[in-house]
Every structure is written in structure tokens, then in C-alpha cells.
N, C-alpha and C positions, 0 to 999 in steps of 0.2 A: 044145425051145419053141418055140413058132410064134410068128412072128416080129410084127409090129405091121401093121395096113393102113393104113398112111398114107392112102392116098387113101382111104379111111372118114372119116376123121379131116378129111382136109383138108374136103372134101366134108360133113363135116357142119357143119364151121366157117363155110365159104361159107355154108349153108343156113341156120344160126342167128347168124350173127354181128350182125344187127341185133337180133334178144335179147338177147342179149350183153352189147351198149355199154346199150341200155335197161336190163338189170339192174344191171348198174355206177352207171348215170346215178341209178339210182333205190335204188341202197346208198349212193351220193356224199349224195344230198336229204334223205334216209331219216334219215340217221345227222346233216345240219346242222338237220331237224326237233327231231329227239328231244332234242340237246341245248338247243335255243329252250324245247322244253318241259319237261327237267325245269328250267331256269333259272329258266321261271316254274312250275310247281311249290313250287319252293324259299322262292320268295318268299312264292306261296299260303298255303305253312305258318307260313313265319316271319309273314304281318300276320295268323292266324288263335290267334296265340298256342298254337300246339301245345307239348308238351313237347316242349324244344330235343332230347333223349336221342333220341325217335324220330328226326328231321328226316334224320339222315344215314344213318342204317338204312332210310327209306323212301322219301328219294331216291336210293339206289342198287338194290335192289327196284326199281325203275318205270323205271331205266333198263338193267338187265338181264334186266327185262321186254320191254321195246319192243323191245331189239334183237331180241329172241329169237325177234320176233312181224314183223318186218323181214326177217328171215335165211329165218324157213319162208314167207315175202312171196316172196321173188325169189325160191324156191327152185319154189315154185308156179308164177309166170310163167315159168321156162323149162320148164316141161310136164314137170316129174322127176315120177315116178308116188309119190305121197305116203304111200298105203300102205306099200312098198317100204322110202321113205325113212323111215318115221317106223320098221317094224322094224329096220332098220341101223339108224339113230341109238338106237331102245331095246336094241342088244346094243352100241353104242358107250361109250354112257351105261350100261351093266354095270360094265363092264372099266372105267371111269375111275372109276363109282363103287368102283368096289373098290382102286383106286389111287389115288384122292384121298376113304378115308374120312375122315383126321382131316380132312381141309374141311367136308367132309359135315358132321362133327359140331360146327365150331366156325360152321357155320350156324346149325342145330342152338341150337347155344346161345346165339347172335345173339337168336334166336328167344324162346329164356325168360328172358331178362334182359331183354327186355320187353314179356314178359311178368308176370315178376314186382315188377320193379321193385324188387332189394335194392341199388342207387344209381341217380344220376344226373349228367347230365352237371354238375362244378359239387363233388360232392362227393369230400374225402377221402377215400380209401381202401388197402385192404392185402390183396396174394391173391397169391398163386402167387411170393412171395417178396420182391416188392415192394410201392411203398406211395409215394404220386404221387393227384394231383387229374385227377379224370374229364374229358379234355377232350372225346373222342371215343366214339360207338358205333359202328362200320362191321358188316358183315352179318357180320364174321369175328373181326372184332379189335375191341381195348379200347385206347382210347390214354390214357394218362397223362401229368401234366406233374410232372416231381417237386418236390419247393420248390426244389433247385439249376438249374432249367429245363430239366431232361433230359426226353428223349421216351421213354417205355417202351409196347412194344406187346406184348400182352398175347391170346392163345387164348383166342375164347370160351367154346371147349369149356372148359377146364379152367378157367376162371371159373366160370363156371355151376352146375361137377359141387366144386369145392376148396371149403376152405376163405378166407371172407371175413370183414373186419372195416369194417366202413363208422363213420367217426369222427363226423363229420356226418349221421348219419342222423336224431338226435333234437337238441331245441332245445337242450338244457344239457348240459352233463359237469363231472363230479369229477374236480379237481385234485390230487394226491397229493403230497404231501411228507417226508421225514421227516431232523429237525433234531438232531444229536447234542450233546447236554451235559456237562463236566462230571461226575464224583460229587459234587465238595461244592458246585456249584452247585443253588439255590432251582427245585426243577420248579415250584410254582407261580406264580413269579415269569417263567419261561423260557416260560410255558402263555401269561400275562398277556400278556406284549411278543408272543406271536407274534399273539393274538388282536386285541392294538391295532394295527398295523398291517395285519390284515385287512381291521382294519374300515374304514377310512381309502379304503380303496380301492373307488371304485364298481361299479367291470366283477365284484367280488367281490358272491356272492347273498347276502341273506338269510334268505333262507327257499332250500332245508335248511338249516338250523342247522351253524355251523362246527364243527368239533367236534378238541381235540386234548388225546390221549392216549399216554401210555407204551406203546412198542412191545414195550418188550424192552433188557435190560440187555447193551450187549453187551461187549466185552472193554476199550474203550477210552473209552466215553460211555453214558450212558441216550439211548435214541433216542425222541423224542417224531413219533409220526406226526398229521402232521393232513392235514385235508380239508375243502376248498371249495369250493362251487360255485360257476359260470358261464355264462354261454352260450356257446356252440360256440364263433362266431369269436371269443371274445377269450380263448379256452383259456389259447395262449401269451402275449399280454399280462399275463396275471395268474400266470402261472408265475415271469415271468423276473421280477416287482416282487417277487413273496415272497421269492425266493430270495435279492435282491439286498437289501432293507429289514430283511427280519430276521437278517442277517447284519450288517449297520450299527446297528440297535438293540442286539443282541446284544452286539459291543465298546461301543457307550455304556455300557449298564446291565450290563460287568464281565461278559457268561454268556460262557464258551470253549464253543470249540467243538473239539473234543478232536483231535489227528492220532492216529493207530496207533500203542498203543508197549507194550511187556513193562517188567513189572516183576523185575529180577532179584536175588538173593535172595544172597547170600555169606557161606559156613561154615568157618570155620576147624575141620583136625581137629587133637585133640586125642592 
């Protein structure tokens, strides 16, 4: 193997030392300027009331683009043949692209999410086996905050192609309940109690109309399905209210809520 010509390397460094120092200075100052530009761009987007879903994505994309342009400018300043450099960069990019195909898929997924907008920052979604409030949509990932304040990071590739439920996309939601009563209890009385409890809560909408009906004859109870509507943000308040106060009214008015039980019949053999 041929040894390096250290003398040539030394001579090149001596001949281009000033250029190298200037190039380093350009990088340092350039990165400082880019950070200032990105901060200003972020404030500009916020002041223009741009959809907050787009802001992190646009800021990240702008930062990467400016840094790539800075890198190309420095290479060009050092006198590197750009044609050869671009060819080498293209070959390297192909190899890296194959190695990072998942990353590229996540980037494409992020673009798709921003175009189709199946959800936005602040929405409560379920996807990829995870549930939470969308905190941020980045270039490669979407960040969720769970109800118990955990951070969940989901790759955009799977998020853009998989099934997803958006619980807050629509302004209203239906709240469903199943209340079991004893077989000896009065169904009409139980229905009236449920509707009376529901009508006392202003968070429960009158239109669409509330519904209470017999869902099934269970093993131990007659199960009444109850369906009421509320604003999406009031869903859990309505749910907890109905579960508590229907039980209290049932207790006051003698309606039983049976627990699972079995009747055992004994026969004497003669």
C-alpha cells in the first residue's frame, strides 16, 4: 500500500490554512445567524396565527434547509469541485437513504399528516396502540401527552398509514351507558329516573334526543342502554355525573343493581 505523501498534505494545509480558518469562521457565524433566523421565523409564524400544527414542522424543515445551504456554501468556498462533490454526495445519499428508509418514510408520513390534517395539536387521538393529546407534530415523529402525563413518541410513517381514532375532531360526542336493574324492578320507573337525572345536567344536550331502551336480558339483570349527547370537551364530566347520580337515585327509589348470581336447584332422588 502506498504511503501518504505527508509533505503534500502539509503543503496543502499551509497553502490553504487561511481559507480553512475562514471556512470555520463562516460555519460558526452561519450557525449563529441561522439560530437567530429560526427564532425570528418561529415568532413570525406565531404572530400570523398559523396553525400551530404546522409551526414545529416548518421550523424544523427551515433549520435543516438553511444548514444544508451553509454546508454547500462552505464546501464551494474551499474550492471543492461541486460536480464531483454532488456526484459523491448523491451516491452517499443513496446508500444512506437505503439504510434510513424508515426515517425517510417517517418524513413522508409527516408531510402527509400536514396535508391531510387528520388531527391537529391539542386533539385527543388513539393510534398505534397509544392514546393521548397531540403535543407536537415534528418532521419524523408526533409527540403525545397521555392523561397521566407521560410522553409518547410515535413515528409519522406508521401514523400516516395505520388506523387512527380522533376523539375530538367533531364538536359533539355520544356518551353511552348500560345500567342493569333487577328482573323484579319496574323498567318504566328506571327509565324515568335515568331521564330525570340526565335532564338535570346542563352539559347534556336536548338535541339529539336522549334514549333509554332495553338492551338485553342478562344472566342477572335487565340491561338498559342509555345514550346522551354532549360537547366533546364535556364527555367525561357527563360520564362521571351519570354513573354517580343514576346509582344514587336508584338507591333512593328502590331500584336494584344486581350483581352476577346463579340459582341452584336441589332435587332429592327417590
